[in-house]
N, C-alpha and C positions, 0 to 999 in steps of 0.2 A: 447410537453413541457417536458414530463417525459423522452423521449429519449434524449433530449438535456442535461438534468441534469445528466442522467446516463453517457453520453459521457464525460461530464466535470469531473465527479467523477472518471471515468476510467482514464482520462488523469492525474489527480492528483495522483492517485495510481501508474500510470506508472512512473511519475516523481520521486516519492520516491523510487521505485524499481530501476530505473536507477542510482540514487545517491547511493543506497546501493551497487549495483554492482561496481560502480566506486571506492567507499571507501573500499569495502571488509568487511563492517560492517554496523550496523544500530543502532543509539542511541535509548534508551528506548522511548524518547518523540516521535521520528519518528515512532516507532512501534505502539505506542498508536494512533497517528494520522492516520496511515494507517488502523488500525483496525476500527476506527470510519468511515473513508471514505468507507471502504469495506462494513461495515454494511449497510450504506445508499445506496450504489451501489447495493448490493444484494437485498435490500428491493424493489428496482425499477426494479428487474428482471435481473440484471446483474449476470453473472456467468462465468464459463470457464476460460478464460485468466485472468480475474480479480482475481479469486480464486487462480490461480497459482501464480500470482504476490504477493498477500497478504501472501500466504504460504511461499514464498521465503523470504519476508521481516521479517515475524514473526520468521523464523528459522535462520536468519542471526546472526552472531556473534555480540555481544555488544562491542563497542570499550572499550579498557582498561581504558581510562580516564572517562568512564561513568558507570563502574561496581559498 
């Protein structure tokens, strides 16, 4: 069950990261959501690629209309 939840959290994080790449930026709300997802993912033993995705999201530019 934990593995399944970790996979679903990874997928959610991956979706935010893909949207961030497509937009070239990441709104603050999405950054916050990604951080919450990542914290739960990491608590279930996830790391590596998920960490890299979260780092990318957290360091992405915030859109001008959300600054």
